[in-house]
N, C-alpha and C positions, 0 to 999 in steps of 0.2 A: 753464366762462364762454362768453357769447354772441359771437359775431364779428359783425361787419358785413359780413361778406365780401368782403373785399379783403384780401389780403397783399399787402405790398410790400418788394421787394428791390433791392439795387444790384449790378450787374455790371460791371467796368471790363475792356476787353480791348485788346489791341494787334492789329489788323487790318490787314496789307500797311503797315505802318510809322506805321499812324494810331492814336491811341488813341481808344476809342471807351466812354461810359459809357452803360450800359444800365438806365434805371429800367424794373422789371418790377412790373407791377400784377396781380394773378393774382385775378380776381373769382371764378373756380372757376364760374361759368356758371349759379349756382343762381336758377331760375325767381324765388324769394321777392323776391331783390336786384336783381331787372333795373330795375327804375326808379332804382334808385341806380347801378348800372354802366354805365347808358348816358350818364350824366353826364363817364364816363371817355374816352368816346370821342373828345371834342373836341378836345384838345389831343395828342391820340397820332400819333405818326410811326408807330408800326408796330403791328400786330395778330395775334397769333398765335390761331387759333381752333382749340380741340383738342376731339377728342371720342376717345370710349372705345372701340376696334374690337370691345371684347368686350359693347357694348350697343347695339343698332339705335337706339334713340331718341335716346342722344346725337347718333348719326351725323344722324338727322333732325333736330334742333336746330340745327345748323347753317346751314340756310336763314333760321331765324328769327334767327341771329345776323348773317348777311351784310345782312338787311334791315335790324336795328338799326345795324349798321356803315354802309350807305349812307345812312339817314337823319340817323345824329347825328356820323359822322366828316367830317374833311375828305377831299375827291375824291380827293387823292393819297396818302393813306394807304397804308403798306405793308401787305400782308395774306399770309399764309401759312398754308393747313390742315394740321394735324396730326393724324394716327392715334395716339393712345397707348396701351400695352399690347400691344406687338408683339410681348413675349414670350409672351404666354399664346395660344399657337398653337392647342391644343385647344378654347378657348372662344370663339374669332374668332368676330363675327357680322356683320361688316364686312369685305370684301375690300381688298387692296391696289388692286385695279382702281376698284372702286368710290369708294375714298378720291381715287383719280389722276383719276376722270371728273369727279367732284364740282369738284375743283381745277380742270380744263382748263376745264369749265362756266364757272367765274369768272374763268377766266384767271390762277390764282392760283399761285404755288410749293406743292408738296405734298412731305410728308414724314412718315415714320411712324418712332417713339420708342418706348423703353422708359424709365421712370423707374427700373424696378426693377432690371433690368441695365444702365443707363446709356448705351443704345444709341442714339445720334445727337443725343443731349441736346447736348453740344458743338456738334456740327455745326449745331443749329438756332441757336443762339446766333452762330456765325459766318456762316451765311448772312445773317441777319437783319443783322447789322452791315456785312456787306459790300454788302448791297442799299441800306441806308441811307445808306453811303459812296458808291456810285454815284449814289442821288439827288441828293447834296449836290453830287455833281460836275457833275451835269447840270443843276442848278439853276445853277452859277457859283459855290458857295461850296465851294472847295477848303479852306479855313482849318478845318478839323477839329483840337481841341485837348482837353487835359484837361477842360474845362468844357465840351465839347459833348457832349449828352445825345440820348439816344433813350428815348421813354417808349415801353413794349411793353404791352399789353393782352392776357391769356391768358383765353381763354375755354372752359370747359370744359362 
């Protein structure tokens, strides 16, 4: 079965006494779907840019994704850079320092995860939800409730 290159999930969390519902759109970052996925940036409140630490090429694509985000997303969109597959130590091509340096260059948070051993996955969602809550508070909107949603885009 062919996919359009986008997967959708919902995740509801209670963070510091506030309920946050994350809408997660996984675009898988495939170049052949790039024209479709850029349309998902417009309404995003948060974007997770994920690269594979075992593939230098995916790390190099981060700059392209950041350019697209700058071009198509809102100026105040929350962003986080994530290096995935951190469990594959012997296959690593991109160091933690390289990931942190790139995140520092874009002035965004950085985290390494492993979907295989589930390390830092929950932390990624917690950190993202907390950043969203802080952003809402800074905008004078402290009325987060079960209906409030954060759309996140994940790029690989």
